[in-house]
C-alpha positions as a Markdown table, in Angstrom:
| # | Residue | x | y | z |
|---|---|---|---|---|
| 1 | Met | 337.8 | 172.9 | 231.8 |
| 2 | Thr | 334.9 | 170.7 | 230.8 |
| 3 | Pro | 334.6 | 169.4 | 227.3 |
| 4 | Leu | 331.5 | 171.6 | 226.8 |
| 5 | Ser | 333.4 | 174.7 | 227.9 |
| 6 | Ala | 336.2 | 173.9 | 225.4 |
| 7 | Ile | 333.6 | 173.5 | 222.6 |
| 8 | Leu | 332.0 | 176.8 | 223.5 |
| 9 | Leu | 335.3 | 178.6 | 223.3 |
| 10 | Ile | 335.8 | 177.7 | 219.7 |
| 11 | Val | 334.1 | 180.2 | 217.5 |
| 12 | Phe | 334.2 | 180.8 | 213.8 |
| 13 | Ala | 333.2 | 184.0 | 211.9 |
| 14 | Ser | 331.6 | 182.0 | 209.0 |
| 15 | Ile | 329.1 | 180.0 | 211.1 |
| 16 | Pro | 326.7 | 181.0 | 213.9 |
| 17 | Thr | 328.1 | 180.9 | 217.4 |
| 18 | Phe | 325.9 | 179.7 | 220.1 |
| 19 | Leu | 326.8 | 180.4 | 223.8 |
| 20 | Gln | 324.8 | 180.9 | 226.9 |
| 21 | Gln | 325.8 | 182.0 | 230.3 |
| 22 | Ala | 325.2 | 178.8 | 232.2 |
| 23 | Pro | 323.6 | 175.4 | 231.6 |
| 24 | Ser | 320.7 | 176.4 | 234.0 |
| 25 | Ser | 319.9 | 179.5 | 231.9 |
| 26 | Cys | 316.3 | 179.9 | 230.8 |
| 27 | Cys | 317.3 | 181.4 | 227.5 |
| 28 | Arg | 320.0 | 181.3 | 224.8 |
| 29 | Leu | 321.7 | 184.1 | 222.9 |
| 30 | Asp | 322.7 | 183.1 | 219.4 |
| 31 | Val | 325.1 | 185.3 | 217.3 |
| 32 | Glu | 325.2 | 184.9 | 213.5 |
| 33 | Val | 327.8 | 186.8 | 211.5 |
| 34 | Gln | 326.2 | 188.0 | 208.2 |
| 35 | Pro | 328.3 | 186.7 | 205.3 |
| 36 | Ser | 327.6 | 189.8 | 203.1 |
| 37 | Asn | 328.7 | 192.2 | 205.9 |
| 38 | Pro | 330.8 | 190.6 | 208.6 |
| 39 | Ala | 330.3 | 193.6 | 210.9 |
| 40 | Glu | 326.6 | 193.0 | 211.0 |
| 41 | Leu | 325.5 | 190.5 | 213.6 |
| 42 | Lys | 322.1 | 188.8 | 213.8 |
| 43 | Leu | 321.4 | 188.4 | 217.5 |
| 44 | Thr | 318.6 | 186.0 | 218.6 |
| 45 | Val | 317.3 | 185.5 | 222.1 |
| 46 | Thr | 315.4 | 182.3 | 222.5 |
| 47 | Asn | 313.4 | 181.2 | 225.5 |
| 48 | Ile | 314.4 | 177.5 | 225.9 |
| 49 | Glu | 313.0 | 176.6 | 229.3 |
| 50 | Glu | 310.5 | 178.9 | 231.0 |
| 51 | Pro | 306.8 | 179.2 | 230.3 |
| 52 | Thr | 307.4 | 182.9 | 229.6 |
| 53 | Val | 310.3 | 185.4 | 229.9 |
| 54 | Gly | 310.3 | 189.1 | 229.4 |
| 55 | Val | 312.6 | 191.0 | 227.0 |
| 56 | Leu | 312.9 | 194.8 | 227.2 |
| 57 | Phe | 313.9 | 196.2 | 223.8 |
| 58 | Met | 314.3 | 199.4 | 221.9 |
| 59 | Arg | 317.3 | 199.0 | 219.5 |
| 60 | Ala | 320.2 | 196.6 | 219.4 |
| 61 | Gln | 322.8 | 199.3 | 220.1 |
| 62 | Ala | 321.1 | 200.1 | 223.4 |
| 63 | Asp | 319.8 | 196.7 | 224.3 |
| 64 | Phe | 323.1 | 194.8 | 224.3 |
| 65 | Thr | 326.3 | 195.4 | 226.2 |
| 66 | Phe | 329.2 | 194.7 | 223.9 |
| 67 | Arg | 333.0 | 194.8 | 223.7 |
| 68 | Val | 335.0 | 194.7 | 220.5 |
| 69 | Thr | 338.7 | 193.9 | 220.7 |
| 70 | Gly | 341.3 | 193.8 | 217.9 |
| 71 | Thr | 344.1 | 191.3 | 217.6 |
| 72 | Asp | 346.4 | 193.9 | 219.3 |
| 73 | Gly | 344.1 | 193.8 | 222.3 |
| 74 | Gly | 342.9 | 197.4 | 221.7 |
| 75 | Thr | 339.4 | 198.6 | 221.2 |
| 76 | Pro | 338.7 | 200.2 | 217.8 |
| 77 | Glu | 338.0 | 203.9 | 217.5 |
| 78 | Leu | 334.4 | 204.9 | 217.9 |
| 79 | Thr | 332.3 | 206.5 | 215.0 |
| 80 | Glu | 330.4 | 209.7 | 215.8 |
| 81 | Glu | 327.3 | 207.5 | 216.4 |
| 82 | Gly | 329.3 | 205.2 | 218.7 |
| 83 | Lys | 330.6 | 208.2 | 220.7 |
| 84 | Ile | 327.0 | 209.4 | 221.2 |
| 85 | Leu | 325.9 | 205.8 | 222.1 |
| 86 | Phe | 328.6 | 205.3 | 224.8 |
| 87 | Asp | 328.0 | 208.8 | 226.2 |
| 88 | Glu | 324.2 | 208.6 | 226.5 |
| 89 | Val | 322.4 | 207.4 | 229.5 |
| 90 | Ser | 319.8 | 204.7 | 228.6 |
| 91 | Val | 316.7 | 206.9 | 228.1 |
| 92 | Gly | 313.5 | 206.5 | 226.2 |
| 93 | Ser | 310.7 | 204.0 | 226.0 |
| 94 | Lys | 311.5 | 200.3 | 225.9 |
| 95 | Val | 308.9 | 197.8 | 224.9 |
| 96 | Leu | 308.4 | 194.6 | 227.0 |
| 97 | Arg | 307.9 | 191.6 | 224.9 |
| 98 | Glu | 307.1 | 188.3 | 226.4 |
| 99 | Leu | 308.6 | 185.2 | 224.9 |
| 100 | Ala | 306.8 | 181.9 | 225.4 |
| 101 | Arg | 308.9 | 178.7 | 225.5 |
| 102 | Gly | 310.4 | 178.3 | 222.1 |
| 103 | Asp | 309.8 | 181.9 | 221.0 |
| 104 | Ser | 312.6 | 184.2 | 219.8 |
| 105 | Leu | 313.4 | 187.9 | 219.4 |
| 106 | Val | 315.8 | 188.8 | 216.6 |
| 107 | Gln | 317.8 | 192.0 | 216.4 |
| 108 | Ile | 320.5 | 193.2 | 214.0 |
| 109 | Leu | 323.6 | 195.0 | 215.3 |
| 110 | Asp | 325.9 | 196.7 | 212.8 |
| 111 | Leu | 329.2 | 197.2 | 214.5 |
| 112 | Arg | 330.4 | 199.6 | 211.7 |
| 113 | Lys | 327.8 | 202.1 | 212.9 |
| 114 | Ile | 329.6 | 202.1 | 216.2 |
| 115 | Tyr | 333.2 | 201.4 | 215.5 |
| 116 | Ile | 335.7 | 202.3 | 212.8 |
| 117 | Leu | 336.8 | 198.8 | 211.8 |
| 118 | Pro | 339.9 | 198.6 | 209.6 |
| 119 | Ala | 340.7 | 195.3 | 207.9 |
| 120 | Gly | 341.5 | 192.7 | 210.6 |
| 121 | Thr | 340.1 | 190.2 | 213.0 |
| 122 | Tyr | 338.1 | 191.2 | 216.1 |
| 123 | Asp | 336.7 | 189.4 | 219.1 |
| 124 | Val | 333.2 | 190.5 | 220.0 |
| 125 | Ala | 331.7 | 189.8 | 223.4 |
| 126 | Leu | 328.0 | 190.5 | 224.0 |
| 127 | Glu | 325.6 | 190.5 | 226.9 |
| 128 | Arg | 321.9 | 190.9 | 227.1 |
| 129 | Ala | 319.4 | 190.7 | 230.0 |
| 130 | Val | 316.1 | 188.9 | 230.0 |
| 131 | Leu | 313.5 | 188.8 | 232.8 |
| 132 | Arg | 312.6 | 185.5 | 234.5 |
| 133 | Asn | 309.9 | 186.2 | 237.0 |
| 134 | Asp | 311.0 | 189.9 | 237.0 |
| 135 | Val | 314.6 | 188.9 | 237.9 |
| 136 | Pro | 317.2 | 189.8 | 235.3 |
| 137 | Ile | 319.2 | 186.9 | 233.8 |
| 138 | Val | 322.2 | 188.0 | 231.8 |
| 139 | Leu | 322.9 | 186.0 | 228.6 |
| 140 | Lys | 326.4 | 186.1 | 227.2 |
| 141 | Ala | 327.9 | 185.3 | 223.8 |
| 142 | Gln | 331.1 | 185.9 | 221.9 |
| 143 | Thr | 332.3 | 185.5 | 218.4 |
| 144 | Lys | 335.1 | 186.5 | 216.0 |
| 145 | Ile | 334.6 | 188.7 | 213.0 |
| 146 | Ser | 337.0 | 189.2 | 210.1 |
| 147 | Ile | 336.8 | 192.5 | 208.2 |
| 148 | Pro | 338.3 | 192.3 | 204.7 |
């Protein structure tokens, strides 16, 4: 494991966690846990390299692939909204937004709308695609959240 990989594996719920899929990635996916609601994640996609990249978006629940795992290794129970979300096929209109180098797109994902989260600590893994020359690039990030 390289020193950079080791640093990227250390995540804290109280500070933003910054991970990207690979050093050659055009963009970065940042995750910030909101102090007032640790189940609410501020997700920021930033174009760090390319003249422009495309980002298709509708709502955070549909735009991101995510996995929440408790300390027991299990996935929390889904809320009614979460059951609908995981049962639905991605339909509807998505807006294409182009991000110039240095531009960002910010979305909020409230995990309590999707999962029943009893008190405890959870690992959250997220993925989101961006388009570089019409080719999807998958950005990845992970963080820990602590629900009081």
